[in-house]
C-alpha positions in Angstrom: -81.5 0.6 80.5 -80.3 0.5 76.9 -76.6 1.3 76.1 -77.6 4.4 74.1 -79.8 5.8 76.8 -77.1 5.3 79.4 -74.6 7.1 77.1 -77.1 10.0 76.7 -77.4 10.3 80.4 -73.6 10.3 80.6 -73.5 13.2 78.2 -76.1 15.2 80.2 -73.7 15.1 83.2 -72.1 18.3 81.9 -68.5 17.4 81.2 -65.8 20.0 80.7 -65.3 23.1 78.8 -64.0 22.4 75.3 -65.1 18.8 75.3 -68.4 18.0 73.5 -69.7 14.4 73.9 -71.7 12.9 71.2 -73.7 9.7 70.9 -74.7 9.4 67.3 -74.5 7.0 64.5 -72.0 8.1 61.8 -70.9 6.7 58.4 -67.5 6.4 56.8 -67.0 5.6 53.1 -64.2 4.4 50.9 -65.4 4.9 47.3 -64.3 5.9 43.8 -63.6 4.5 40.4 -61.8 1.3 39.9 -58.6 3.2 38.9 -58.4 4.4 42.5 -58.4 0.7 43.7 -55.8 -0.1 41.0 -53.5 2.7 42.0 -53.6 2.3 45.7 -54.3 -1.5 46.1 -52.9 -4.7 44.7 -53.2 -6.3 41.3 -51.9 -9.1 39.1 -52.4 -9.4 35.3 -54.8 -6.5 35.2 -54.6 -3.1 33.6 -56.5 0.1 33.1 -59.3 -0.3 30.6 -59.4 2.0 27.6 -62.8 3.5 28.3 -62.5 3.5 32.1 -62.3 0.9 34.8 -59.9 -2.1 35.2 -59.8 -5.2 33.0 -57.6 -8.2 32.4 -54.3 -7.5 30.8 -54.7 -7.5 27.0 -51.4 -8.8 25.8 -50.8 -12.6 26.0 -47.4 -14.2 25.4 -46.9 -17.9 24.3 -43.4 -19.1 24.8 -41.4 -22.1 26.1 -37.8 -20.9 25.8 -37.4 -18.1 28.4 -35.7 -19.9 31.3 -32.7 -21.0 29.2 -32.5 -18.3 26.5 -29.2 -16.4 26.0 -25.5 -16.9 25.5 -24.3 -20.1 27.1 -20.7 -20.9 28.3 -21.5 -24.6 27.8 -21.3 -24.5 24.0 -23.5 -23.6 21.1 -26.4 -21.2 21.9 -27.4 -20.1 18.4 -28.5 -21.5 15.1 -28.2 -19.7 11.7 -30.9 -19.8 9.1 -29.6 -19.6 5.5 -29.8 -21.4 2.2 -31.2 -24.9 2.8 -31.0 -24.5 6.5 -34.5 -23.9 8.0 -36.0 -23.6 11.5 -39.4 -24.8 12.7 -41.1 -23.8 15.9 -44.4 -25.3 17.1 -46.5 -23.4 19.6 -49.7 -24.8 21.0 -52.9 -22.8 21.4 -56.0 -24.1 23.2 -57.9 -21.1 21.9 -56.6 -19.3 18.8 -58.8 -16.2 19.1 -57.0 -12.9 19.1 -57.5 -9.3 17.8 -53.9 -9.3 16.4 -50.9 -11.7 16.3 -47.2 -11.1 16.3 -44.2 -13.4 15.9 -41.3 -12.5 18.2 -37.7 -13.6 17.6 -34.3 -12.9 19.2 -31.3 -12.6 16.9 -27.5 -12.4 17.5 -27.4 -10.8 14.0 -29.7 -10.2 11.1 -28.9 -11.5 7.6 -28.3 -9.9 4.3 -31.8 -10.6 3.1 -35.3 -10.7 4.7 -36.1 -13.7 6.9 -39.2 -15.4 5.6 -41.6 -17.3 7.9 -44.8 -19.1 7.4 -47.7 -19.5 9.9 -49.4 -22.8 9.2 -48.4 -22.5 5.6 -49.1 -18.7 5.2 -46.0 -16.7 4.4 -44.7 -13.3 5.5 -41.3 -12.1 6.7 -39.0 -10.2 9.0 -37.6 -7.3 7.1 -34.1 -6.0 7.5 -33.9 -3.0 9.6 -31.4 -0.1 10.2 -29.5 -1.2 13.3 -28.0 2.2 13.8 -31.5 3.7 14.0 -32.8 0.8 16.1 -30.1 -1.3 17.6 -32.2 -3.8 19.7 -31.7 -7.4 18.5 -35.2 -8.7 18.8 -38.0 -8.1 16.4 -41.7 -8.7 16.2 -43.8 -8.8 13.0 -47.6 -8.7 12.8 -49.5 -11.3 10.8 -53.2 -12.0 10.4 -54.6 -13.6 13.5 -56.9 -15.7 11.3 -53.8 -17.8 10.3 -53.7 -19.3 13.8 -55.6 -22.5 14.7 -56.5 -24.5 17.8 -53.8 -27.0 18.7 -50.3 -27.0 17.3 -49.3 -24.0 15.2 -46.3 -24.4 12.9 -43.9 -21.5 12.3 -41.2 -22.2 9.6 -38.3 -19.8 9.1 -36.1 -19.6 6.1 -33.7 -17.4 4.1 -33.1 -19.1 0.8 -31.5 -16.0 -0.7 -28.6 -16.3 1.7 -25.7 -17.9 -0.1 -23.6 -18.4 3.0 -23.9 -18.7 6.8 -22.5 -15.2 7.1 -25.4 -13.9 5.0 -28.0 -15.7 7.2 -29.9 -14.8 10.4 -28.4 -16.1 13.6 -31.2 -17.0 16.1 -31.0 -17.5 19.9 -31.3 -21.0 21.3 -32.3 -21.9 24.8 -30.4 -24.9 25.9 -31.9 -27.6 28.1 -28.9 -27.6 30.4 -29.5 -23.9 31.2 -33.2 -24.2 32.0 -32.9 -25.2 35.7 -30.8 -22.1 36.7 -33.3 -19.9 34.8 -36.2 -21.4 36.8 -37.5 -23.8 34.2 -38.0 -27.5 33.8 -35.7 -29.0 31.2 -37.6 -32.3 30.7 -39.4 -31.4 27.5 -36.9 -28.9 26.1 -36.4 -29.3 22.3 -39.7 -31.1 21.6 -41.1 -28.1 19.8 -38.1 -26.9 17.8 -37.0 -28.6 14.6 -34.2 -28.1 12.0 -34.0 -28.9 8.3 -30.8 -28.9 6.3 -32.5 -29.8 3.0 -34.8 -26.9 2.3 -37.7 -28.3 4.4 -37.9 -31.7 2.8 -37.2 -33.4 6.1 -37.0 -32.2 9.7 -35.1 -33.3 12.7 -36.2 -32.6 16.2 -33.7 -30.9 18.5 -30.7 -31.5 19.3 -28.6 -28.8 17.8 -24.9 -28.0 17.9 -21.9 -29.1 15.8 -22.2 -32.6 17.3 -26.0 -32.8 17.2 -26.1 -33.4 21.0 -27.7 -30.2 22.3 -31.4 -30.2 23.2 -32.7 -26.7 22.8 -35.6 -24.5 21.8 -35.5 -21.6 19.4 -36.2 -18.3 21.1 -39.3 -17.7 19.0 -42.5 -16.5 20.7 -46.1 -15.6 19.9 -47.6 -12.4 21.2 -51.3 -12.0 20.9 -53.5 -9.0 21.5 -56.1 -10.6 23.7 -56.9 -10.8 27.3 -55.1 -13.2 29.6 -57.3 -15.9 31.3 -57.2 -14.6 34.9 -56.1 -11.8 37.1 -57.1 -10.0 40.3 -57.7 -6.5 41.6 -57.6 -6.0 45.4 -58.2 -2.9 47.5 -55.7 -1.4 49.9 -56.3 -2.1 53.5 -59.3 0.0 54.4 -59.7 1.5 57.9 -63.4 1.4 58.6 -63.0 4.0 61.4 -61.8 6.5 58.7 -62.9 5.4 55.3 -61.7 8.1 52.8 -61.4 10.8 55.5 -57.8 12.0 55.9 -58.4 13.3 59.5 -55.1 13.1 61.4 -56.8 11.8 64.6 -59.8 9.5 64.7 -61.8 8.8 67.8 -62.5 5.3 69.1 -65.5 4.0 67.2 -67.7 0.9 67.2 -68.5 -0.7 63.9 -72.1 -1.7 63.4 -72.6 -2.4 59.7 -70.7 -2.7 56.4 -72.1 -2.5 52.9 -69.9 -3.1 49.8 -70.9 -2.4 46.3 -68.8 -3.1 43.2 -70.1 -2.1 39.8 -68.8 -4.1 36.9 -69.4 -5.2 33.4 -69.4 -8.9 32.8 -69.8 -9.8 29.1 -70.7 -13.3 28.1 -67.8 -15.7 28.7 -66.4 -13.5 31.5 -66.8 -13.8 35.3 -65.8 -12.2 38.6 -65.6 -13.7 42.0 -65.5 -11.4 45.0 -63.7 -12.0 48.3 -63.5 -10.1 51.6 -61.1 -10.5 54.6 -60.9 -8.8 58.0 -58.0 -7.9 60.2 -56.7 -6.1 63.3 -53.6 -4.7 61.7 -53.1 -2.1 59.0 -50.2 -4.0 57.5 -51.6 -6.1 54.6 -48.9 -8.7 55.2 -49.5 -9.2 58.9 -50.1 -12.8 60.1 -53.2 -11.7 62.1 -55.4 -11.3 59.0 -58.2 -13.8 58.6 -58.4 -15.7 55.3 -60.3 -14.2 52.3 -63.8 -15.6 52.1 -66.1 -15.4 49.0 -68.9 -12.9 49.2 -70.4 -13.0 45.7 -69.9 -13.9 42.1 -70.6 -12.3 38.7 -72.4 -9.1 38.0 -72.6 -6.1 40.4 -71.8 -7.0 44.0 -74.0 -5.7 46.8 -72.8 -7.3 50.1 -73.9 -6.4 53.6 -72.7 -7.6 56.9 -72.7 -6.6 60.5 -73.1 -7.7 64.1 -70.9 -10.4 65.3 -69.6 -11.1 61.8 -68.1 -7.6 61.6 -65.7 -7.4 64.4 -62.6 -6.0 62.9 -61.4 -2.4 62.2 -59.6 -3.2 58.9 -61.0 -4.9 55.8 -59.7 -5.7 52.3 -61.7 -6.9 49.4 -60.6 -8.6 46.1 -62.1 -9.2 42.7 -60.8 -12.2 40.7 -61.4 -11.6 37.0 -61.6 -14.5 34.6 -62.6 -15.1 31.0 -63.2 -18.1 28.8 -63.2 -15.8 25.7 -59.9 -14.0 25.3 -61.6 -11.3 23.2 -63.6 -10.0 26.1 -62.9 -9.2 29.8 -64.8 -8.4 32.8 -64.4 -4.7 33.8 -64.5 -3.3 37.3 -66.0 0.1 37.1 -66.4 1.5 40.6 -66.4 0.6 44.3 -68.3 2.0 47.2 -67.8 0.7 50.8 -69.9 2.2 53.5 -69.5 1.5 57.2 -72.0 2.5 59.9 -70.4 3.2 63.2 -71.1 4.7 66.6 -68.9 7.2 68.2 -67.5 5.9 71.5 -65.7 9.0 72.8 -66.1 12.8 72.7 -64.5 15.0 70.1 -61.6 16.9 71.7 -61.3 20.3 70.1 -58.4 21.2 72.4 -56.1 19.0 70.4 -55.0 20.4 67.0 -52.6 18.7 64.6 -50.6 21.6 63.0 -48.0 19.7 61.0 -48.0 16.2 59.5 -45.3 14.4 57.6 -46.9 11.0 57.9 -46.6 9.0 54.6 -49.1 6.4 53.6 -47.0 3.3 52.8 -46.9 2.4 49.1 -47.0 -1.4 49.0 -46.0 -3.4 46.0 -48.1 -6.1 44.4 -44.9 -8.1 43.6 -43.7 -10.7 45.9 -40.4 -9.1 46.8 -37.7 -11.2 48.4 -35.0 -9.4 50.5 -31.7 -10.9 51.6 -31.5 -11.7 55.4 -29.6 -9.1 57.4 -27.3 -11.6 59.1 -25.7 -13.3 56.1 -22.1 -14.1 57.1 -21.0 -13.0 53.6 -21.7 -9.4 54.6 -19.0 -9.3 57.3 -16.5 -11.1 55.0 -17.3 -8.6 52.3 -16.7 -5.5 54.4 -13.5 -6.9 55.9 -11.9 -8.0 52.6 -12.5 -4.7 50.9 -11.9 -2.5 54.1 -15.2 -0.8 53.5 -15.5 0.7 57.0 -12.4 2.7 56.2 -13.8 3.7 52.8 -16.9 5.3 54.3 -15.2 6.7 57.4 -16.1 10.4 57.9 -19.4 10.2 56.0 -21.8 12.4 57.7 -24.8 11.2 55.7 -26.0 7.9 54.4 -25.9 9.2 50.8 -22.3 10.4 51.2 -21.4 6.8 52.3 -23.2 5.3 49.3 -21.4 7.6 46.9 -18.1 6.7 48.4 -18.9 3.0 47.9 -19.9 3.8 44.3 -16.5 5.5 43.7 -14.6 2.6 45.4 -16.1 -0.1 43.2 -15.9 1.9 40.0 -12.1 1.9 40.5 -11.9 -1.7 41.6 -11.2 -3.3 38.2 -11.2 -2.5 34.5 -14.4 -2.8 32.6 -14.7 -6.0 30.5 -17.5 -8.1 29.1 -18.2 -11.1 31.3 -19.5 -14.0 29.2 -16.7 -16.3 30.4 -17.1 -17.7 34.0 -20.0 -15.3 34.4 -20.3 -14.8 38.2 -23.4 -15.1 40.3 -25.2 -11.9 41.2 -23.7 -11.5 44.7 -20.7 -9.2 45.4 -18.4 -11.9 46.7 -18.8 -14.0 43.5 -17.9 -10.9 41.4 -14.8 -10.1 43.5 -13.7 -13.7 43.3 -13.8 -13.4 39.5 -11.5 -10.4 39.8 -8.9 -12.5 41.6 -9.1 -15.4 39.2 -9.5 -13.7 35.9 -8.2 -10.2 36.6 -11.6 -8.6 35.8 -15.0 -8.6 37.5 -16.9 -7.8 34.3 -19.2 -5.1 32.9 -21.9 -2.9 34.2 -24.0 -5.6 35.8 -21.1 -6.9 37.9 -19.9 -3.4 38.9 -23.3 -2.4 40.1 -24.3 -5.7 41.7 -21.1 -5.3 43.8 -22.0 -1.7 44.8 -25.5 -3.0 45.8 -24.1 -5.9 47.7 -21.9 -3.7 49.8 -24.7 -1.3 50.5 -26.8 -4.2 51.7 -24.1 -5.2 54.1 -24.8 -1.9 55.9 -28.6 -2.5 55.9 -29.3 -0.3 52.8 -31.5 -2.3 50.4 -30.4 -2.3 46.8 -31.4 -4.0 43.6 -30.3 -4.2 40.0 -32.4 -2.4 37.3 -31.9 -3.1 33.6 -32.5 -0.1 31.4 -31.9 0.3 27.7 -28.7 -1.6 26.9 -27.3 -1.1 30.4 -27.5 -2.2 34.1 -27.6 0.2 37.1 -28.1 -0.3 40.8 -30.8 1.5 42.8 -30.2 1.9 46.5 -32.9 2.9 49.0 -31.8 6.1 50.7 -33.4 6.9 54.1 -32.5 10.6 54.1 -34.5 11.2 50.9 -37.0 8.4 51.6 -36.7 7.0 48.1 -34.7 4.9 45.6 -31.6 6.5 44.2 -29.7 5.3 41.1 -25.9 4.7 41.2 -23.8 3.5 38.2 -20.2 2.3 38.8 -19.3 0.9 35.4 -16.1 3.0 35.2 -14.3 2.0 32.0 -14.4 2.6 29.0 -16.8 5.6 29.3 -15.9 7.1 32.7 -19.5 6.5 34.0 -19.0 6.3 37.8 -22.0 8.5 38.4 -25.3 9.2 40.1 -27.7 11.6 38.4 -29.3 14.6 40.0 -32.1 17.0 39.2 -30.5 20.3 38.1 -33.3 22.4 39.6 -33.0 20.8 43.1 -29.6 18.9 43.1 -31.5 15.9 44.5 -30.3 12.5 43.3 -32.8 10.7 41.1 -34.1 7.2 40.5 -34.8 5.5 37.2 -38.5 6.3 37.2 -37.9 10.0 37.7 -35.3 9.9 34.9 -37.7 8.0 32.7 -40.2 10.7 32.9 -37.6 13.4 32.3 -36.2 11.4 29.4 -39.6 11.2 27.7 -40.2 14.9 28.0 -36.7 15.7 26.7 -36.3 13.2 23.8 -39.9 12.2 22.9 -42.1 15.2 23.9 -45.8 14.4 23.1 -44.9 11.1 21.4 -45.3 7.4 22.2 -42.2 5.3 21.5 -42.3 2.7 18.8 -39.9 0.0 19.9 -39.4 -1.4 16.4 -38.5 2.0 14.8 -37.3 4.6 17.4 -33.8 5.1 18.6 -33.6 4.8 22.4 -29.9 4.0 23.0 -27.4 6.2 24.7 -29.0 9.5 23.5 -26.8 12.6 23.2 -27.9 16.0 24.4 -30.2 17.9 22.0 -28.4 21.0 20.6 -29.6 24.1 22.3 -31.6 22.2 24.9 -30.3 21.9 28.4 -30.3 18.5 30.1 -32.6 18.3 33.1 -30.1 16.1 34.9 -26.5 16.5 36.0 -23.7 14.0 36.5 -22.8 13.5 40.2 -19.4 11.8 40.8 -16.2 11.9 42.8 -14.3 11.3 39.6 -13.9 13.5 36.5 -15.6 12.0 33.5 -17.5 12.7 30.3 -20.3 15.1 31.2 -22.4 13.7 28.3 -22.4 10.2 29.8 -25.5 10.7 31.9 -26.1 7.0 32.2 -29.4 6.3 33.8 -31.0 9.3 32.1 -29.8 8.5 28.5 -30.9 4.8 29.0 -34.2 5.5 30.7 -36.6 4.7 27.8 -37.3 1.4 29.5 -36.8 -0.4 32.8 -37.1 -4.0 33.9 -36.0 -5.8 37.1 -36.0 -9.0 39.0 -38.0 -8.4 42.2 -35.5 -9.8 44.7 -32.0 -9.3 46.0 -31.4 -12.5 48.0 -28.7 -13.8 45.8 -26.8 -15.5 48.7 -29.9 -17.3 49.8 -31.1 -18.2 46.3 -28.4 -17.8 43.6 -31.1 -19.0 41.1 -33.3 -18.5 39.3 -31.8 -15.7 37.4 -31.2 -14.8 33.7 -28.4 -16.6 31.8 -25.3 -14.4 31.5 -27.4 -11.3 32.0 -26.1 -8.4 29.9 -24.2 -10.5 27.4 -27.3 -11.1 25.3 -30.5 -9.1 24.5 -32.3 -9.9 27.7 -34.5 -12.8 26.5 -35.3 -14.2 30.0 -39.0 -14.0 30.8 -38.8 -13.6 34.6 -38.5 -9.9 34.6 -41.1 -7.4 35.7 -41.2 -4.7 33.0 -42.3 -1.1 33.2 -44.8 0.4 30.7 -46.9 3.5 30.6 -48.9 5.6 28.1 -45.8 6.6 26.2 -43.7 3.4 26.5 -45.9 0.4 25.6 -45.4 -3.1 26.9 -42.7 -5.1 25.1 -44.1 -8.1 23.4 -41.3 -10.5 24.3 -42.3 -10.5 28.0 -45.2 -11.7 30.0 -45.1 -9.6 33.2 -45.6 -5.8 33.1 -46.7 -3.0 35.5 -47.5 0.7 35.2 -47.8 1.1 39.0 -44.7 2.8 40.4 -45.2 1.2 43.8 -44.7 -2.3 42.3 -41.1 -1.6 41.1 -40.3 1.2 43.5 -42.0 0.2 46.8 -41.7 2.4 49.9 -39.2 1.1 52.4 -38.4 1.9 56.0 -41.1 4.7 56.2 -43.5 4.8 59.1 -47.2 5.6 59.0 -48.6 6.8 62.3 -52.2 6.1 63.2 -53.5 8.4 65.9 -56.7 7.6 68.0 -58.2 9.7 70.7 -59.9 8.2 73.8 -62.0 9.7 76.6 -59.1 11.8 78.0 -58.3 15.0 76.1 -54.6 15.1 77.0 -53.3 12.0 75.2 -53.3 10.1 71.9 -53.0 6.4 71.3 -50.6 5.7 68.4 -50.0 2.7 66.2 -47.1 2.4 63.8 -47.0 0.7 60.4 -44.0 0.1 58.2 -42.7 -2.0 55.3 -39.1 -2.5 56.4 -37.2 -5.5 55.2 -35.4 -7.1 58.2 -37.4 -4.9 60.5 -36.1 -4.7 64.1 -38.0 -2.1 66.1 -39.6 1.4 66.1 -38.1 4.5 67.8 -39.8 7.7 69.0 -38.4 11.1 69.9 -40.9 13.3 71.8 -39.9 17.0 71.9 -36.2 16.4 71.3 -35.8 14.2 74.4 -33.9 11.6 72.5 -34.7 8.4 70.6 -36.1 5.5 72.6 -37.2 2.1 71.4 -40.9 1.3 71.5 -43.3 -1.4 70.1 -45.8 -0.8 67.4 -48.2 0.8 69.9 -47.4 3.9 72.0 -49.3 6.4 74.1 -48.5 10.1 73.4 -49.0 12.0 76.7 -49.4 15.6 75.6 -47.9 18.5 77.4 -49.3 22.0 77.5 -48.8 23.8 74.2 -46.6 22.5 71.3 -45.8 18.8 71.1 -43.5 17.4 68.4 -43.1 13.7 67.8 -40.7 11.9 65.4 -41.1 8.2 64.7 -38.7 6.0 62.7 -38.2 2.3 61.8 -34.9 0.6 62.5 -33.8 -2.6 60.7 -31.7 -5.4 62.2 -28.5 -4.0 60.7 -29.1 -0.7 62.6 -30.1 1.3 59.5 -32.6 3.9 60.5 -35.5 5.0 58.2 -36.6 8.5 57.4 -38.6 9.8 60.4 -42.3 10.7 60.2 -43.0 14.0 62.0 -46.2 15.1 63.7 -46.7 18.4 65.6 -49.7 18.9 67.9 -50.9 21.9 69.8 -52.6 20.9 73.1 -54.7 23.4 75.0 -55.4 22.6 78.6 -59.1 21.9 79.1 -59.7 20.0 82.4 -61.9 17.0 81.7 -64.9 17.0 84.0 -64.2 20.5 85.5 -67.6 22.0 84.8 -68.5 24.9 82.5 -66.0 27.6 81.9 
């Protein structure tokens, strides 16, 4: 007897009332345009294509100074171009093709006259600019891309009109002895930067400095409008039992067949290789996933599999895009995944989900690194600052976080911190207070706030905005990142920002969107011309944010909001485990390090001095400590089989509370035995520090319908 015939005979046995058994083949689909895959999945060095689809990122940076660039405490970290003093930078291109080309340079100050530069003998210049209108101390200038060539490209900079060093242009240097801490290799530093003191008649390779003993590179870079050589686009984890269907409960199903189609454009010189992997866990980072295996190359993919080769509920597919011609890119247009399945259980219409607060986890494409929960420094930090006493009486997590903000804002007087610049951990900053009498400026205030929050299991990370540093802390009550700013003096900051319509605290992305609508409505920012620093309120126009603080201060100092034109960050907070790599004396120079991830969108274009950008909120603001509940029905119509998924750094365990009976610890699988009538379940993740995530809530009505009891 075939299995299907046996199942049909089982159906004809006449099982109970509201239960209808089916034995039929069904299909699920996960399909849409490539932007859906981009928004919900994973990507690296790809972007939305202008006329639809997803292509390789179309801004390419050539640089070799990033790891060591900035103000050094070890000696000279600048060189001035004036009179007969010239600078030369050589940047190598294996392929010079580009739609447009820009020279990018970092300056401590501009000179009294334009800074001339040549590209392989062709001359143009950096013009002087109004620093009050645009205070940022980096500039880029477009020049004809046809001036570039394959191999070494020579850029000579001069300002012959400057009669003194004070009239010249002071350029950043990246010292070889700072490279290692910035994540670079110092071995060849200085080999592509040259100086002339006789109007270009002769050139001396680095070293620089008053004694001529400093090996360094000029912070001069080349930005090209062209596609990078390689990137990838990957789907989210796809549940073949569900596909696109958002049904809250899915019955047990047996997978028979899978067909995957990816429509693409692959111009000459471009290519795509496709991969697929299978797993038994909805978590994309679970160790149980099988390796990716190739399933096709170039052109539209049509891939079919089934039988013994298709034995997993979850799949993920990936397209690796490459090009040998930087003027063209492969473009992923659309995806269509179809699974053929057979129902294995009846549909239970006596179980109805009536309320769902069950978030889908927004995973980041970035390789975030989180500090371990059991660092001994955490205990030492809490004891030396008496933080338990500081937060005593807090009824909420956010109240405790605000009290920590207020405490550190009053811990020392604001000062610049280029001397004995501390590491990025809280204990190093507090040690600087004891030795020098001051912990430093905004970066040190806010890293200390973040470090204390992390000691209680609340993840935090530094965010650099326009001319400022703030901390964002994950708050489990709101289930999102929240900005705090404790840089008290000289501007009485000590603040968080809240939405004036809801009084809910805000993060930098929320304020960025408000900022654009308030200061640049309907406009795209031009980084070389527009003023984006410490904006003041527009007369007659109410601010959309308020200043939250336990301390009186200037109401106009809505830091966070007034600095929200741009955000960048380092995607990690494990500064005890790995003090480096990190930027050199971050905050004391104009952020020339190239290890940041930088935000961009339709109204704030990518900045040309950096390599790594994202316009996906989940990359920089990933969901933490939330739980997604997968609910599966079996043959019985009085129970559901649950599986929990979370992205919780330092995860410990799950807890459930069924019908207000109290929280109890469970594993990632749990059977929900339904009582007659209303059933309410709350599920949360708990990390190893004991911090508890925002609960997911599901309410189910269960009508009693005895299984196998005959017709009603």
